[in-house]
C-alpha positions as CSV (number, residue, x, y, z in Angstrom):
1,M,57.6,49.9,174.5
2,S,60.6,47.5,174.8
3,D,60.8,44.1,173.3
4,D,60.9,42.7,176.7
5,E,57.7,44.0,177.5
6,T,56.1,43.2,174.3
7,R,57.6,39.4,174.4
8,G,56.2,39.2,178.2
9,R,52.7,40.1,176.9
10,I,52.8,37.5,174.1
11,E,54.3,34.8,176.7
12,Q,51.3,35.7,178.8
13,L,48.7,35.7,176.2
14,L,50.1,32.2,174.9
15,E,49.5,31.0,178.4
16,F,46.0,32.5,178.5
17,V,45.2,30.6,175.2
18,A,46.9,27.4,176.4
19,E,44.5,27.6,179.3
20,D,41.4,28.1,177.4
21,P,41.8,27.8,173.7
22,D,38.2,28.8,173.2
23,D,39.0,32.2,174.7
24,H,38.9,34.2,171.5
25,F,39.5,37.6,173.0
26,S,43.0,36.3,174.3
27,R,43.8,34.7,171.0
28,Y,42.5,38.1,169.2
29,A,44.8,40.1,171.6
30,L,47.6,37.8,170.7
31,G,47.1,38.5,167.0
32,L,47.4,42.0,167.8
33,E,50.5,41.7,169.8
34,Y,52.1,39.9,167.1
35,R,51.2,42.4,164.6
36,S,52.8,45.2,166.8
37,A,55.9,43.0,167.3
38,G,56.2,42.6,163.3
39,R,55.6,39.1,163.4
40,L,53.0,39.1,160.7
41,D,53.0,35.6,159.8
42,D,52.1,34.9,163.3
43,A,49.6,37.4,163.6
44,V,47.9,36.1,160.5
45,A,48.1,32.5,162.2
46,A,46.3,33.8,165.4
47,L,43.6,35.9,163.6
48,E,42.7,33.2,161.3
49,E,42.5,30.7,164.2
50,V,39.9,33.1,165.8
51,R,38.1,33.6,162.7
52,R,37.9,29.5,162.3
53,R,36.7,29.1,165.9
54,D,34.4,32.0,165.9
55,P,33.1,33.3,162.4
56,S,31.1,36.0,164.0
57,Y,34.0,37.5,165.7
58,A,33.7,40.8,163.6
59,A,36.7,42.6,164.9
60,T,39.2,39.8,163.6
61,Y,38.6,40.6,160.1
62,Y,39.5,44.0,160.1
63,Q,42.9,43.1,161.9
64,L,43.6,40.3,159.5
65,A,42.9,42.2,156.5
66,L,45.4,45.1,157.9
67,C,47.9,42.1,158.5
68,L,47.5,40.9,155.1
69,M,47.8,44.2,153.4
70,D,51.2,44.6,155.5
71,L,52.3,41.2,153.7
72,A,51.2,42.6,150.1
73,R,48.5,40.2,150.1
74,E,46.1,42.6,149.0
75,R,43.4,40.3,147.2
76,E,43.2,38.2,150.4
77,A,42.9,41.2,152.3
78,L,40.0,42.5,150.5
79,A,38.3,39.1,150.5
80,V,38.5,39.0,154.3
81,A,37.4,42.9,154.6
82,E,34.3,41.8,152.3
83,A,33.4,38.7,154.4
84,G,33.7,40.7,157.7
85,A,31.6,43.5,156.6
86,A,29.0,40.9,155.7
87,V,29.5,39.1,159.2
88,A,29.1,42.4,160.8
89,R,26.1,43.5,158.8
90,A,24.3,40.4,160.0
91,G,25.2,41.0,163.5
92,G,23.9,44.6,163.3
93,L,27.4,46.0,164.1
94,L,27.1,49.2,161.9
95,K,30.6,50.8,163.1
96,T,32.3,47.6,162.1
97,V,30.4,47.5,158.7
98,N,31.6,51.1,158.1
99,E,35.0,50.5,158.9
100,L,35.3,47.2,156.9
101,D,33.6,48.7,154.0
102,T,36.0,51.7,154.2
103,L,39.1,49.3,154.4
104,A,37.6,47.3,151.6
105,A,37.3,50.6,149.2
106,Q,40.9,51.5,150.1
107,I,42.2,48.1,149.1
108,R,40.3,48.2,145.9
109,D,41.7,51.6,145.1
110,A,45.1,50.2,145.8
111,L,44.8,47.2,143.5
């Protein structure tokens, strides 16, 4: 994937977010694109905004925790993974609970 393609996707997602700031999926996808482009601080900001606007959007927690791990912010990543597991558990999202619990265990082992 070229840098131009990534930039194009990021620009398109930014347009979607500008048109509808409450479109959590576009903002979430923006965070993923930033992460894949190595723009980790931007990825964290985008994913934190999704979490702020819709704390029940469980997938956000996993990706946010990964970004924080990439930034060597392990304790924050652990807190995010644990919070996400609680959100997913409350929502009955068993697969997401398992993924976040597994990630939290991996982070604990790394600490």
